All heavy atoms as TSV, in Angstrom:
chain	resi	resn	atom	element	x	y	z
A	1	ARG	N	N	147.564	52.435	-76.765
A	1	ARG	CA	C	147.808	52.427	-75.337
A	1	ARG	C	C	147.870	53.863	-74.849
A	1	ARG	O	O	148.556	54.711	-75.425
A	1	ARG	CB	C	149.108	51.686	-75.080
A	1	ARG	CG	C	149.430	51.548	-73.654
A	1	ARG	CD	C	150.640	50.681	-73.486
A	1	ARG	NE	N	151.403	51.167	-72.369
A	1	ARG	CZ	C	152.214	50.456	-71.677
A	1	ARG	NH1	N	152.446	49.208	-72.017
A	1	ARG	NH2	N	152.855	50.945	-70.667
A	2	ALA	N	N	147.193	54.139	-73.751
A	2	ALA	CA	C	147.126	55.500	-73.207
A	2	ALA	C	C	148.422	55.836	-72.470
A	2	ALA	O	O	149.059	54.958	-71.875
A	2	ALA	CB	C	145.947	55.612	-72.256
A	3	PRO	N	N	148.822	57.099	-72.508
A	3	PRO	CA	C	150.022	57.493	-71.757
A	3	PRO	C	C	149.763	57.373	-70.258
A	3	PRO	O	O	148.622	57.435	-69.814
A	3	PRO	CB	C	150.244	58.951	-72.169
A	3	PRO	CG	C	148.930	59.432	-72.663
A	3	PRO	CD	C	148.219	58.220	-73.198
A	4	PRO	N	N	150.813	57.205	-69.465
A	4	PRO	CA	C	150.617	57.080	-68.013
A	4	PRO	C	C	150.042	58.370	-67.429
A	4	PRO	O	O	150.314	59.462	-67.912
A	4	PRO	CB	C	152.023	56.815	-67.473
A	4	PRO	CG	C	152.949	57.262	-68.541
A	4	PRO	CD	C	152.216	57.152	-69.835
A	5	ALA	N	N	149.221	58.200	-66.425
A	5	ALA	CA	C	148.603	59.349	-65.762
A	5	ALA	C	C	149.662	60.114	-64.973
A	5	ALA	O	O	150.596	59.512	-64.428
A	5	ALA	CB	C	147.500	58.874	-64.829
A	6	PRO	N	N	149.541	61.434	-64.904
A	6	PRO	CA	C	150.499	62.196	-64.106
A	6	PRO	C	C	150.328	61.880	-62.623
A	6	PRO	O	O	149.243	61.478	-62.196
A	6	PRO	CB	C	150.141	63.652	-64.404
A	6	PRO	CG	C	148.735	63.626	-64.876
A	6	PRO	CD	C	148.532	62.280	-65.513
A	7	PRO	N	N	151.371	62.041	-61.836
A	7	PRO	CA	C	151.241	61.767	-60.401
A	7	PRO	C	C	150.259	62.746	-59.773
A	7	PRO	O	O	150.109	63.873	-60.239
A	7	PRO	CB	C	152.655	61.976	-59.854
A	7	PRO	CG	C	153.353	62.804	-60.868
A	7	PRO	CD	C	152.693	62.525	-62.181
A	8	PRO	N	N	149.558	62.320	-58.722
A	8	PRO	CA	C	148.598	63.213	-58.079
A	8	PRO	C	C	149.317	64.430	-57.492
A	8	PRO	O	O	150.432	64.323	-56.985
A	8	PRO	CB	C	147.951	62.361	-56.988
A	8	PRO	CG	C	148.874	61.210	-56.784
A	8	PRO	CD	C	149.645	61.033	-58.058
A	9	ALA	N	N	148.667	65.558	-57.572
A	9	ALA	CA	C	149.247	66.788	-57.028
A	9	ALA	C	C	149.249	66.714	-55.508
A	9	ALA	O	O	148.309	66.201	-54.898
A	9	ALA	CB	C	148.448	67.987	-57.498
A	10	ALA	N	N	150.302	67.202	-54.920
A	10	ALA	CA	C	150.385	67.232	-53.467
A	10	ALA	C	C	149.401	68.258	-52.919
A	10	ALA	O	O	149.135	69.276	-53.550
A	10	ALA	CB	C	151.801	67.589	-53.031
A	11	ALA	N	N	148.858	67.969	-51.765
A	11	ALA	CA	C	147.928	68.905	-51.128
A	11	ALA	C	C	148.687	70.177	-50.756
A	11	ALA	O	O	149.849	70.116	-50.350
A	11	ALA	CB	C	147.329	68.273	-49.880
A	12	PRO	N	N	148.041	71.329	-50.906
A	12	PRO	CA	C	148.717	72.558	-50.494
A	12	PRO	C	C	148.968	72.515	-48.987
A	12	PRO	O	O	148.281	71.792	-48.267
A	12	PRO	CB	C	147.731	73.663	-50.871
A	12	PRO	CG	C	146.418	73.000	-51.051
A	12	PRO	CD	C	146.696	71.566	-51.392
A	13	PRO	N	N	149.928	73.274	-48.512
A	13	PRO	CA	C	150.227	73.234	-47.085
A	13	PRO	C	C	149.034	73.712	-46.249
A	13	PRO	O	O	148.211	74.496	-46.713
A	13	PRO	CB	C	151.423	74.169	-46.932
A	13	PRO	CG	C	151.477	74.977	-48.172
A	13	PRO	CD	C	150.760	74.210	-49.239
A	14	CYS	N	N	148.987	73.214	-45.055
A	14	CYS	CA	C	147.926	73.581	-44.129
A	14	CYS	C	C	148.064	75.056	-43.753
A	14	CYS	O	O	149.157	75.549	-43.544
A	14	CYS	CB	C	148.043	72.717	-42.874
A	14	CYS	SG	S	146.787	73.067	-41.642
A	15	GLY	N	N	146.947	75.735	-43.697
A	15	GLY	CA	C	146.985	77.129	-43.282
A	15	GLY	C	C	145.619	77.768	-43.287
A	15	GLY	O	O	144.640	77.201	-43.754
A	16	LEU	N	N	145.567	78.955	-42.752
A	16	LEU	CA	C	144.332	79.714	-42.695
A	16	LEU	C	C	144.065	80.316	-44.065
A	16	LEU	O	O	144.935	80.952	-44.653
A	16	LEU	CB	C	144.430	80.812	-41.636
A	16	LEU	CG	C	143.157	81.586	-41.347
A	16	LEU	CD1	C	142.081	80.665	-40.787
A	16	LEU	CD2	C	143.454	82.700	-40.347
A	17	ARG	N	N	142.883	80.100	-44.602
A	17	ARG	CA	C	142.483	80.623	-45.896
A	17	ARG	C	C	141.342	81.613	-45.689
A	17	ARG	O	O	140.672	81.590	-44.652
A	17	ARG	CB	C	141.981	79.507	-46.820
A	17	ARG	CG	C	142.866	78.287	-46.895
A	17	ARG	CD	C	143.977	78.494	-47.919
A	17	ARG	NE	N	144.575	77.222	-48.284
A	17	ARG	CZ	C	145.728	76.793	-47.810
A	17	ARG	NH1	N	146.394	77.507	-46.951
A	17	ARG	NH2	N	146.225	75.641	-48.197
A	18	SER	N	N	141.105	82.443	-46.674
A	18	SER	CA	C	139.961	83.347	-46.603
A	18	SER	C	C	139.385	83.521	-47.992
A	18	SER	O	O	140.081	83.389	-48.998
A	18	SER	CB	C	140.357	84.690	-46.009
A	18	SER	OG	O	141.314	85.335	-46.798
A	19	ILE	N	N	138.105	83.809	-48.030
A	19	ILE	CA	C	137.410	84.039	-49.290
A	19	ILE	C	C	136.358	85.120	-49.044
A	19	ILE	O	O	135.704	85.136	-48.003
A	19	ILE	CB	C	136.764	82.734	-49.817
A	19	ILE	CG1	C	136.148	82.954	-51.187
A	19	ILE	CG2	C	135.752	82.178	-48.853
A	19	ILE	CD1	C	135.669	81.687	-51.860
A	20	SER	N	N	136.241	86.048	-49.983
A	20	SER	CA	C	135.221	87.089	-49.904
A	20	SER	C	C	133.986	86.608	-50.645
A	20	SER	O	O	134.074	86.154	-51.779
A	20	SER	CB	C	135.722	88.386	-50.532
A	20	SER	OG	O	136.797	88.902	-49.801
A	21	VAL	N	N	132.841	86.732	-50.003
A	21	VAL	CA	C	131.581	86.276	-50.576
A	21	VAL	C	C	130.575	87.407	-50.484
A	21	VAL	O	O	130.422	88.030	-49.427
A	21	VAL	CB	C	131.047	85.039	-49.821
A	21	VAL	CG1	C	129.709	84.590	-50.366
A	21	VAL	CG2	C	132.049	83.916	-49.856
A	22	GLY	N	N	129.881	87.663	-51.580
A	22	GLY	CA	C	128.818	88.658	-51.565
A	22	GLY	C	C	127.641	88.167	-50.740
A	22	GLY	O	O	127.248	87.008	-50.847
A	23	VAL	N	N	127.083	89.049	-49.913
A	23	VAL	CA	C	125.958	88.661	-49.066
A	23	VAL	C	C	124.785	88.185	-49.919
A	23	VAL	O	O	124.096	87.232	-49.565
A	23	VAL	CB	C	125.538	89.839	-48.152
A	23	VAL	CG1	C	124.236	89.540	-47.421
A	23	VAL	CG2	C	126.641	90.141	-47.152
A	24	GLY	N	N	124.586	88.782	-51.083
A	24	GLY	CA	C	123.508	88.359	-51.966
A	24	GLY	C	C	123.651	86.930	-52.439
A	24	GLY	O	O	122.662	86.260	-52.747
A	25	ALA	N	N	124.882	86.416	-52.505
A	25	ALA	CA	C	125.128	85.049	-52.964
A	25	ALA	C	C	124.856	84.004	-51.880
A	25	ALA	O	O	124.894	82.813	-52.160
A	25	ALA	CB	C	126.569	84.914	-53.442
A	26	LEU	N	N	124.575	84.435	-50.660
A	26	LEU	CA	C	124.359	83.492	-49.564
A	26	LEU	C	C	122.948	82.912	-49.544
A	26	LEU	O	O	122.671	81.997	-48.781
A	26	LEU	CB	C	124.653	84.170	-48.216
A	26	LEU	CG	C	126.093	84.623	-48.016
A	26	LEU	CD1	C	126.231	85.366	-46.697
A	26	LEU	CD2	C	127.043	83.450	-48.081
A	27	GLY	N	N	122.057	83.468	-50.380
A	27	GLY	CA	C	120.700	82.939	-50.437
A	27	GLY	C	C	119.867	83.293	-49.230
A	27	GLY	O	O	119.015	82.505	-48.807
A	28	LEU	N	N	120.083	84.467	-48.663
A	28	LEU	CA	C	119.330	84.882	-47.480
A	28	LEU	C	C	117.991	85.523	-47.835
A	28	LEU	O	O	117.221	85.875	-46.952
A	28	LEU	CB	C	120.168	85.855	-46.641
A	28	LEU	CG	C	121.485	85.281	-46.124
A	28	LEU	CD1	C	122.285	86.356	-45.412
A	28	LEU	CD2	C	121.234	84.098	-45.205
A	29	GLY	N	N	117.728	85.718	-49.113
A	29	GLY	CA	C	116.434	86.233	-49.522
A	29	GLY	C	C	116.400	87.717	-49.797
A	29	GLY	O	O	115.329	88.262	-50.054
A	30	TYR	N	N	117.538	88.387	-49.740
A	30	TYR	CA	C	117.543	89.806	-50.073
A	30	TYR	C	C	118.856	90.171	-50.746
A	30	TYR	O	O	119.893	89.612	-50.431
A	30	TYR	CB	C	117.319	90.672	-48.823
A	30	TYR	CG	C	118.365	90.525	-47.759
A	30	TYR	CD1	C	119.479	91.370	-47.722
A	30	TYR	CD2	C	118.253	89.547	-46.784
A	30	TYR	CE1	C	120.445	91.233	-46.743
A	30	TYR	CE2	C	119.221	89.414	-45.803
A	30	TYR	CZ	C	120.299	90.264	-45.790
A	30	TYR	OH	O	121.261	90.125	-44.810
A	31	PRO	N	N	118.795	91.119	-51.675
A	31	PRO	CA	C	120.032	91.561	-52.335
A	31	PRO	C	C	120.808	92.506	-51.428
A	31	PRO	O	O	120.220	93.230	-50.632
A	31	PRO	CB	C	119.531	92.275	-53.590
A	31	PRO	CG	C	118.172	92.763	-53.213
A	31	PRO	CD	C	117.613	91.749	-52.241
A	32	SER	N	N	122.101	92.469	-51.535
A	32	SER	CA	C	122.942	93.360	-50.742
A	32	SER	C	C	124.285	93.536	-51.449
A	32	SER	O	O	124.826	92.573	-51.974
A	32	SER	CB	C	123.179	92.771	-49.352
A	32	SER	OG	O	124.104	93.562	-48.639
A	33	PRO	N	N	124.815	94.747	-51.443
A	33	PRO	CA	C	126.127	94.964	-52.040
A	33	PRO	C	C	127.277	94.598	-51.092
A	33	PRO	O	O	128.430	94.642	-51.472
A	33	PRO	CB	C	126.122	96.458	-52.350
A	33	PRO	CG	C	125.245	97.048	-51.292
A	33	PRO	CD	C	124.172	96.010	-51.050
A	34	GLU	N	N	126.960	94.237	-49.861
A	34	GLU	CA	C	127.994	93.944	-48.867
A	34	GLU	C	C	128.689	92.621	-49.169
A	34	GLU	O	O	128.127	91.726	-49.793
A	34	GLU	CB	C	127.378	93.855	-47.468
A	34	GLU	CG	C	126.745	95.143	-46.990
A	34	GLU	CD	C	126.055	94.943	-45.661
A	34	GLU	OE1	O	124.923	94.448	-45.663
A	34	GLU	OE2	O	126.679	95.265	-44.644
A	35	THR	N	N	129.915	92.504	-48.677
A	35	THR	CA	C	130.657	91.247	-48.764
A	35	THR	C	C	131.092	90.832	-47.365
A	35	THR	O	O	131.260	91.667	-46.473
A	35	THR	CB	C	131.899	91.358	-49.665
A	35	THR	OG1	O	132.759	92.350	-49.128
A	35	THR	CG2	C	131.519	91.712	-51.084
A	36	ILE	N	N	131.248	89.542	-47.204
A	36	ILE	CA	C	131.707	88.962	-45.940
A	36	ILE	C	C	132.976	88.182	-46.232
A	36	ILE	O	O	133.071	87.512	-47.253
A	36	ILE	CB	C	130.642	88.019	-45.354
A	36	ILE	CG1	C	129.382	88.793	-44.990
A	36	ILE	CG2	C	131.168	87.270	-44.155
A	36	ILE	CD1	C	128.248	87.916	-44.531
A	37	VAL	N	N	133.946	88.264	-45.341
A	37	VAL	CA	C	135.174	87.487	-45.481
A	37	VAL	C	C	135.062	86.266	-44.577
A	37	VAL	O	O	134.956	86.387	-43.360
A	37	VAL	CB	C	136.421	88.318	-45.110
A	37	VAL	CG1	C	137.672	87.460	-45.185
A	37	VAL	CG2	C	136.540	89.524	-46.011
A	38	PHE	N	N	135.034	85.075	-45.209
A	38	PHE	CA	C	135.020	83.825	-44.461
A	38	PHE	C	C	136.457	83.353	-44.313
A	38	PHE	O	O	137.219	83.344	-45.264
A	38	PHE	CB	C	134.219	82.754	-45.208
A	38	PHE	CG	C	132.734	82.916	-45.091
A	38	PHE	CD1	C	132.009	83.424	-46.143
A	38	PHE	CD2	C	132.078	82.542	-43.936
A	38	PHE	CE1	C	130.644	83.577	-46.045
A	38	PHE	CE2	C	130.713	82.687	-43.825
A	38	PHE	CZ	C	129.995	83.209	-44.889
A	39	ARG	N	N	136.830	82.934	-43.114
A	39	ARG	CA	C	138.149	82.363	-42.866
A	39	ARG	C	C	137.950	80.904	-42.464
A	39	ARG	O	O	137.041	80.577	-41.723
A	39	ARG	CB	C	138.860	83.131	-41.766
A	39	ARG	CG	C	139.117	84.577	-42.132
A	39	ARG	CD	C	140.068	85.219	-41.147
A	39	ARG	NE	N	140.225	86.638	-41.178
A	39	ARG	CZ	C	140.436	87.432	-42.208
A	39	ARG	NH1	N	140.464	86.936	-43.389
A	39	ARG	NH2	N	140.596	88.727	-42.084
A	40	TYR	N	N	138.821	80.049	-42.992
A	40	TYR	CA	C	138.696	78.625	-42.718
A	40	TYR	C	C	140.063	77.965	-42.825
A	40	TYR	O	O	140.978	78.491	-43.438
A	40	TYR	CB	C	137.706	77.969	-43.699
A	40	TYR	CG	C	138.133	78.065	-45.142
A	40	TYR	CD1	C	138.819	77.027	-45.748
A	40	TYR	CD2	C	137.881	79.218	-45.884
A	40	TYR	CE1	C	139.233	77.119	-47.064
A	40	TYR	CE2	C	138.286	79.319	-47.204
A	40	TYR	CZ	C	138.960	78.267	-47.780
A	40	TYR	OH	O	139.378	78.369	-49.071
A	41	CYS	N	N	140.188	76.811	-42.203
A	41	CYS	CA	C	141.414	76.038	-42.255
A	41	CYS	C	C	141.376	75.197	-43.522
A	41	CYS	O	O	140.400	74.514	-43.786
A	41	CYS	CB	C	141.500	75.150	-41.023
A	41	CYS	SG	S	143.053	74.282	-40.855
A	42	GLY	N	N	142.428	75.264	-44.326
A	42	GLY	CA	C	142.438	74.508	-45.569
A	42	GLY	C	C	143.802	73.946	-45.882
A	42	GLY	O	O	144.797	74.288	-45.252
A	43	GLY	N	N	143.847	73.065	-46.870
A	43	GLY	CA	C	145.093	72.419	-47.255
A	43	GLY	C	C	145.242	71.097	-46.531
A	43	GLY	O	O	144.322	70.594	-45.904
A	44	GLY	N	N	146.417	70.516	-46.631
A	44	GLY	CA	C	146.696	69.248	-45.955
A	44	GLY	C	C	146.985	69.491	-44.489
A	44	GLY	O	O	148.083	69.884	-44.125
A	45	CYS	N	N	145.982	69.302	-43.661
A	45	CYS	CA	C	146.110	69.587	-42.222
A	45	CYS	C	C	145.973	68.303	-41.420
A	45	CYS	O	O	144.932	68.051	-40.797
A	45	CYS	CB	C	145.052	70.597	-41.782
A	45	CYS	SG	S	145.131	72.181	-42.634
A	46	PRO	N	N	147.009	67.454	-41.450
A	46	PRO	CA	C	146.900	66.204	-40.699
A	46	PRO	C	C	146.893	66.478	-39.207
A	46	PRO	O	O	147.630	67.324	-38.709
A	46	PRO	CB	C	148.154	65.431	-41.110
A	46	PRO	CG	C	149.136	66.483	-41.488
A	46	PRO	CD	C	148.322	67.619	-42.061
A	47	ALA	N	N	146.008	65.825	-38.520
A	47	ALA	CA	C	145.918	65.974	-37.070
A	47	ALA	C	C	145.267	64.717	-36.511
A	47	ALA	O	O	144.450	64.080	-37.189
A	47	ALA	CB	C	145.085	67.199	-36.702
A	48	PRO	N	N	145.591	64.364	-35.286
A	48	PRO	CA	C	144.910	63.219	-34.686
A	48	PRO	C	C	143.430	63.546	-34.518
A	48	PRO	O	O	143.051	64.711	-34.428
A	48	PRO	CB	C	145.608	63.046	-33.337
A	48	PRO	CG	C	146.285	64.334	-33.071
A	48	PRO	CD	C	146.556	64.974	-34.393
A	49	PRO	N	N	142.569	62.527	-34.486
A	49	PRO	CA	C	141.146	62.793	-34.343
A	49	PRO	C	C	140.848	63.510	-33.030
A	49	PRO	O	O	141.490	63.254	-32.013
A	49	PRO	CB	C	140.493	61.413	-34.375
A	49	PRO	CG	C	141.578	60.417	-34.474
A	49	PRO	CD	C	142.886	61.119	-34.574
A	50	THR	N	N	139.895	64.414	-33.097
A	50	THR	CA	C	139.436	65.123	-31.904
A	50	THR	C	C	137.976	64.772	-31.674
A	50	THR	O	O	137.286	64.296	-32.584
A	50	THR	CB	C	139.557	66.645	-32.081
A	50	THR	OG1	O	138.695	67.038	-33.155
A	50	THR	CG2	C	140.981	67.073	-32.375
A	51	LEU	N	N	137.476	65.039	-30.487
A	51	LEU	CA	C	136.071	64.792	-30.190
A	51	LEU	C	C	135.198	65.636	-31.119
A	51	LEU	O	O	134.193	65.167	-31.646
A	51	LEU	CB	C	135.776	65.102	-28.724
A	51	LEU	CG	C	134.356	64.812	-28.254
A	51	LEU	CD1	C	133.980	63.357	-28.524
A	51	LEU	CD2	C	134.214	65.133	-26.790
A	52	HIS	N	N	135.625	66.886	-31.344
A	52	HIS	CA	C	134.879	67.763	-32.254
A	52	HIS	C	C	134.840	67.160	-33.662
A	52	HIS	O	O	133.789	67.123	-34.290
A	52	HIS	CB	C	135.523	69.148	-32.286
A	52	HIS	CG	C	134.927	70.061	-33.313
A	52	HIS	ND1	N	133.730	70.696	-33.121
A	52	HIS	CD2	C	135.361	70.421	-34.544
A	52	HIS	CE1	C	133.451	71.425	-34.192
A	52	HIS	NE2	N	134.424	71.275	-35.071
A	53	GLY	N	N	135.966	66.702	-34.149
A	53	GLY	CA	C	136.039	66.117	-35.479
A	53	GLY	C	C	135.206	64.857	-35.603
A	53	GLY	O	O	134.549	64.626	-36.616
A	54	LEU	N	N	135.223	64.027	-34.563
A	54	LEU	CA	C	134.429	62.802	-34.588
A	54	LEU	C	C	132.938	63.129	-34.587
A	54	LEU	O	O	132.153	62.506	-35.309
A	54	LEU	CB	C	134.783	61.920	-33.392
A	54	LEU	CG	C	136.204	61.350	-33.399
A	54	LEU	CD1	C	136.503	60.643	-32.083
A	54	LEU	CD2	C	136.407	60.431	-34.576
A	55	ALA	N	N	132.529	64.119	-33.790
A	55	ALA	CA	C	131.121	64.524	-33.758
A	55	ALA	C	C	130.712	65.119	-35.100
A	55	ALA	O	O	129.630	64.832	-35.616
A	55	ALA	CB	C	130.885	65.523	-32.628
A	56	LEU	N	N	131.590	65.935	-35.683
A	56	LEU	CA	C	131.308	66.536	-36.983
A	56	LEU	C	C	131.156	65.453	-38.041
A	56	LEU	O	O	130.249	65.500	-38.869
A	56	LEU	CB	C	132.425	67.506	-37.358
A	56	LEU	CG	C	132.216	68.399	-38.556
A	56	LEU	CD1	C	131.013	69.308	-38.350
A	56	LEU	CD2	C	133.460	69.237	-38.800
A	57	GLY	N	N	132.023	64.447	-38.013
A	57	GLY	CA	C	131.926	63.340	-38.954
A	57	GLY	C	C	130.639	62.553	-38.773
A	57	GLY	O	O	130.039	62.106	-39.749
A	58	ALA	N	N	130.187	62.385	-37.519
A	58	ALA	CA	C	128.952	61.658	-37.269
A	58	ALA	C	C	127.750	62.434	-37.810
A	58	ALA	O	O	126.811	61.842	-38.329
A	58	ALA	CB	C	128.788	61.407	-35.772
A	59	VAL	N	N	127.804	63.746	-37.720
A	59	VAL	CA	C	126.687	64.566	-38.177
A	59	VAL	C	C	126.698	64.699	-39.700
A	59	VAL	O	O	125.663	64.566	-40.349
A	59	VAL	CB	C	126.738	65.962	-37.518
A	59	VAL	CG1	C	125.732	66.901	-38.143
A	59	VAL	CG2	C	126.509	65.853	-36.026
A	60	LEU	N	N	127.873	64.961	-40.287
A	60	LEU	CA	C	127.955	65.232	-41.712
A	60	LEU	C	C	128.228	63.988	-42.560
A	60	LEU	O	O	128.101	64.042	-43.772
A	60	LEU	CB	C	129.050	66.273	-41.986
A	60	LEU	CG	C	128.835	67.638	-41.346
A	60	LEU	CD1	C	129.995	68.553	-41.669
A	60	LEU	CD2	C	127.524	68.251	-41.789
A	61	GLY	N	N	128.629	62.896	-41.944
A	61	GLY	CA	C	128.881	61.664	-42.687
A	61	GLY	C	C	130.329	61.515	-43.087
A	61	GLY	O	O	131.178	62.359	-42.812
A	62	ALA	N	N	130.619	60.433	-43.767
A	62	ALA	CA	C	131.983	60.117	-44.187
A	62	ALA	C	C	132.522	61.191	-45.106
A	62	ALA	O	O	131.796	61.770	-45.909
A	62	ALA	CB	C	132.006	58.775	-44.883
A	63	GLY	N	N	133.795	61.473	-44.987
A	63	GLY	CA	C	134.429	62.476	-45.825
A	63	GLY	C	C	134.275	63.894	-45.308
A	63	GLY	O	O	134.647	64.845	-45.965
A	64	ALA	N	N	133.683	64.035	-44.124
A	64	ALA	CA	C	133.498	65.359	-43.545
A	64	ALA	C	C	134.836	65.932	-43.102
A	64	ALA	O	O	135.790	65.188	-42.844
A	64	ALA	CB	C	132.554	65.286	-42.357
A	65	PRO	N	N	134.955	67.255	-43.007
A	65	PRO	CA	C	136.189	67.839	-42.524
A	65	PRO	C	C	136.506	67.318	-41.121
A	65	PRO	O	O	135.603	67.037	-40.352
A	65	PRO	CB	C	135.917	69.335	-42.499
A	65	PRO	CG	C	134.514	69.534	-42.911
A	65	PRO	CD	C	133.930	68.221	-43.307
A	66	GLY	N	N	137.791	67.228	-40.815
A	66	GLY	CA	C	138.197	66.686	-39.530
A	66	GLY	C	C	138.037	67.609	-38.359
A	66	GLY	O	O	138.000	67.182	-37.226
A	67	GLY	N	N	137.912	68.887	-38.580
A	67	GLY	CA	C	137.745	69.815	-37.479
A	67	GLY	C	C	139.014	70.072	-36.708
A	67	GLY	O	O	138.978	70.613	-35.614
A	68	GLY	N	N	140.157	69.684	-37.251
A	68	GLY	CA	C	141.422	69.900	-36.567
A	68	GLY	C	C	141.918	71.314	-36.720
A	68	GLY	O	O	141.450	72.069	-37.574
A	69	PRO	N	N	142.855	71.716	-35.904
A	69	PRO	CA	C	143.414	73.065	-36.010
A	69	PRO	C	C	144.336	73.198	-37.211
A	69	PRO	O	O	144.841	72.203	-37.722
A	69	PRO	CB	C	144.196	73.220	-34.709
A	69	PRO	CG	C	144.601	71.822	-34.373
A	69	PRO	CD	C	143.466	70.946	-34.846
A	70	CYS	N	N	144.554	74.405	-37.652
A	70	CYS	CA	C	145.494	74.664	-38.747
A	70	CYS	C	C	146.911	74.526	-38.231
A	70	CYS	O	O	147.207	74.894	-37.132
A	70	CYS	CB	C	145.323	76.069	-39.297
A	70	CYS	SG	S	143.792	76.288	-40.216
């Protein structure tokens, strides 16, 4: 008999996140030593549906980001 599965990890708190990405990794067709800092809303960000979120879901399909504020 297998041991019980651990409880699911809680989503990290909602907040503004950032990640540095090399321009060459973006697939733009040219190498570059530059980096870009992308900022995005991440974590558990519950919010009521918005028109933006509904439109985004219609375009990207089920499971798309909600488009809510952080």
